[in-house]
N, C-alpha and C positions, 0 to 999 in steps of 0.2 A: 258617409251615408250615401246609399244608392237608391235612386227612384226610377220607376218605370210606369208606363201606362199599358194595361191590358186592353185588348180590343173590346170596345163597348160603346155603342152610339157613335157620335161624331167626335167626341173629345176624349174618349178612353176612360179607364177607371184607374185611379192612382193606387199604386202599390209600393211598398218598401221592399227592397230586394237585399238578400244577404250578401256579405262581402264576397263570397265565393260564387255568387250568381246562381246558386242551386235552389234557393227557396225564396218565397215571397209571402207577405202578409198584407191584407187589405188595409187601406188607410182611409176608408170612406167616413169613419167617425170623426176624422180630423179635417179632411177635405176630399170632395168627390173626384176632383181632377187636379192635375199638376198646375194648371193655370189658376185654379182657385187657391191652391197653396201659395203660389207666387204672389197673388194679389194680397194675401194676408200673411206674409212670410214671418213677421215678428211673432205672431201668435202660433203659427203652424210649425215653424222650424223646430223649436224645442220639443214639441209633442211628437213630431216625426222622428226626431233623433232618439227620443226615449223608446219609441216603437221599434226602431232599428236595433237598439241595444237589446230589447226584449226578444226580438227575432233571433239575434245571435245566441242568446241563452235558451232558445226553444221554449220561451215562456208565454208565447201567444200562438193562436191557431195559424198554421202555415200550410202552404201548398208548394208543389214543385214548380219552379220557374222555368218555363219553356220559352225560349226566345222567339219561336215561331208564333207564339200567342201574343207577342208584344206589338202594339202599334208604335208609331213614333211617340216618344215621351210627350211631345206637344203636337198632336195631330193637326191642330190649327194654331198657328202662332200669330201674335199681333204684329210681329215684325221679323223679317229675315234680311239682314244686311251682311254682305260678304266682302271682306277686304282682300287685299293682296299683300300680305305681310312678308312674303318671301320674295324679295326683289330679284333674287337669282332667277326665279321662274319668269318674271316679267322681262328681265334682260335677255333671256334665251328666246322668248317670243319675238322680241324686236330684232335680235341678231339674225334670226332665221329669215326675216324679210328685209334685212339690210338697213334697219333703222337704228339710229343712235338712241341711247337711253338718256332722257333729260335729267339733269342734276336734281331737279325737284322731286324725282321719284324716290330719292333716298331720304327725304325729309317730310314729304306730304303723302300720306297713304292713298292708294287707290281704293275705291269702294263702290259697290253698286247695290241697289235695292232690289231684292228678289221677291218672288211670289211665296207667300207663307200660308195661304188659305188651305193648302193641302200638302202636308209633309208626309212622305212615304215612310212606312214601317220598315224595319231592318231586313225583313224577308220578302217584302213586296217586290214584284217584278218591275223592271224599268220599261215602261211602255214606249215603244218606238214605232211610229206610224210609217216612217220611210227611212230605210238604211242609208239613203243618199244624204241624209242630214248630217252624218258624221258624229255619231253618238260617242261620247267620252265620259269616263269617270273623273272625279276630282276628289281625292282623299284629303280631308281637312280636319282641323280641330275647331270646335265651337264652344262658346260660352253662352249661358242664358243669364240675363240680368234681372234684377229687381227694378223698381222705379229709379230712373236716373235723371237728376235735374239738369237743365240746360247749363252749359258752360263749365262742367266739371273738369278738373285737372286729370292728368294721367293717374296720379296716385289716388285721388278721390274715386276715380272710375273703378279701380280694382276692388274697392270696398262694396261695390254694387254687383259683383259677380256672384251668382248664387250656385250655378252648376256648370260642369264641364263635360263635354262629350265629343263624339265624332260625327262627321257628316260625309255623305257622298253627294257632292254638288254636281249633278249631271249637267253636261253641256252638249249642245248640238253645234259642233265646231263649224260646219259648213254653212250655217245660217248666220254666224257671228259677223263676218266681214260686211255683209249688206246692211245689217242693223247698225253697226258702228259707223258705217259711211253716212248714215242719216244724221249722225251727231247727237243722238238722243238715247243711247244706251241699249241694254239687253232687254228683250221681252220674249219673243218666240224662241230664241236660242237658249233660254234658261227654263227648262221644265221643272217639275217637282223634284226636290232633293229628299234623300233618305237619312234619317237620324239613327244613331246607335240605339240598341235596346234599352240601355240605362244611361242616365246622367248622374254624375258624381259630384258631391260637394268638394270644394277645393281642399279643405282640411284632410279629407280622406285620401288625397293623392300624395300626402307626405312631401318629401323633397322633390318629387317630380314637378310639383307646381311651385314656381318660384318667380316672383316679380312679374307676374302676368304671362308667363310662358310655361308650357307643358313639355317636359323632356321625355324622351323615349322613342323607340323605333315605331313608326307607323307602318305596319305590315300590310302590303297590298299583293293580292294574287289575281291574275286574270286567267280564266280557264284552267285553274289548278296549278299554274306555274308562278313562281315567285317573280314579282314585277317591281316591287319597291319596298324599301325599309329605311327611308330617310328619317332622321331624328328630328322630331318636331321642335325641339328646343335649340337646334343649331341653325344658323343662317336666317333666323327670324328677325328681320329688320325692325318691325314694329310689334311691340307686345300688345296684349289685349287691352291694357289700360289706354294705350295710345289710340287703338282702333275705336274704343268706346268713346273716348274724349273727342275724337274726330267726328263721329256720328252725332254727338250731343252738342256740337259747337253752336248750332243755331236752333235747337229744339230739345225738348225733354224726351226721354224714352220710357215707354210703358213697361211694367213688369211683364216678363215673358218674352222680351226681345231676344232674338237669337243672332249672335254675331259670329261670323266665320273668319277663319284665318287666311283663307285662300289656299291654293295648292301647296302642300308641304314640299319643299325643294331644298336639296343640299348640293353644294359644290363638291367636286371631286377633291381628293386629298392634295392634288397638285394645283388646285385653284381653277381648273377647267370645268367644263360641263360634266355632269354626272355620267358614270358608266353603268351599263346594265348589271343587274345582280349576277347574271351568268358569267360576267367578266370580272367579278370581284368588287363591283361598285355597289352603291346604295340604291341604284335604280331610280324609279320615278313614281310619282303619285298621280300622274295622268298620262294618257297616251300622247296628247299633244306635245308634251315635253320630250319624249323619246323621238318623236317625229322631227322636232326642232333640232335635236342633236344630230340625227341622221342627215338632215338638210345641211347643217353646218359642216359636218365631216365628209359627206359623200354627195352633196349636191341635190338630194331629193329625199323625201320621206319614204320609208319602207313598211313600217308597222301600220296595219289597217286599224280603223276605228271599230267600235263594237258592232256586232251583227246579231241578229236574232239567234238565240240559243247560247250566246256567250255568257259567262258567269264572272262576277266581280266579288271579291272578298276583302274586307277592310277590318282590321282590329289592332289593338295595342295590348301587349302582354306586360305583366309585372315581373319582378325579379325572379319569381318562382314559376314563370311561364304560364301564369293564369291570366285569362282575359280580364281586363279592367272594366271595359264598357260594354262587353258583349261584342257580337260580330255582326257587321253589315254584310249580308250575303244575298246578292240579287242576280237574277237571270234576265237578260234582255228578251222581251217578247213583243208581239204585235200589240198596238194600242187597241183597247176594247172598242 
């Protein structure tokens, strides 16, 4: 089952989307918004699933689904917490500045609390007030949970995953060092993130969803050029069950919590840092990573961060080369 929110008010209008992403039907008689459906999931989920089946059989009123009309599935989320499940990415960051990776990073996930009061839609521009801030994309996987009790195990946590999707976790790299130096985490360096047009129930992903990991190439383009195609199911040190359990160690989580994987990152076949797509590698899911590799190999970064007018495209395709979650496609522009 695939769910989306069309632009309407502050919280969107919940719709069910066909598997091929071509059609939608309104779900307002079941729940007006996705958050309302998540709050009452046990009642709403079977009714939404029946509506999705009717949509596939053209048995309900339907309209063309245009991704440009989609808001973020959760335009306002109660919680957005982003992990760093791909330790390869973290290791490269530290290597680039000559720092050792603590052993604990392989057993205890990194995670930060992001802003979720405004999630960007998949075609919304990336507002950038100052190019000197070092704007970067971060292509990631996300899950949306139901209510999660405090103290769940990894295995229990996976039972609370309701939906899976993609996110562009925008980062302002040149603001990060000063914030981290304060010892109190990200704030200004983490502006609004963009969610994929649709979120998908885990069962609809088939074998791609297994033991809390989503497999498949995460395709990233920058200015129309292939930039990354790392497999989200490879080199993921911490599955989503572990990330959710980590977050819920000391508190319960409310329905509609969005949990990110962190930047998807693969090692090269020889075990070294990834190579660019143009050189036969799997590329990168953020600009910072290619700049790290350039620093390690040649002493300094060469690839610039995003500027006004630059475009970013993120999607994952199924075995028939059809988009699973729809496409995040954004242009960097001046802040309003």
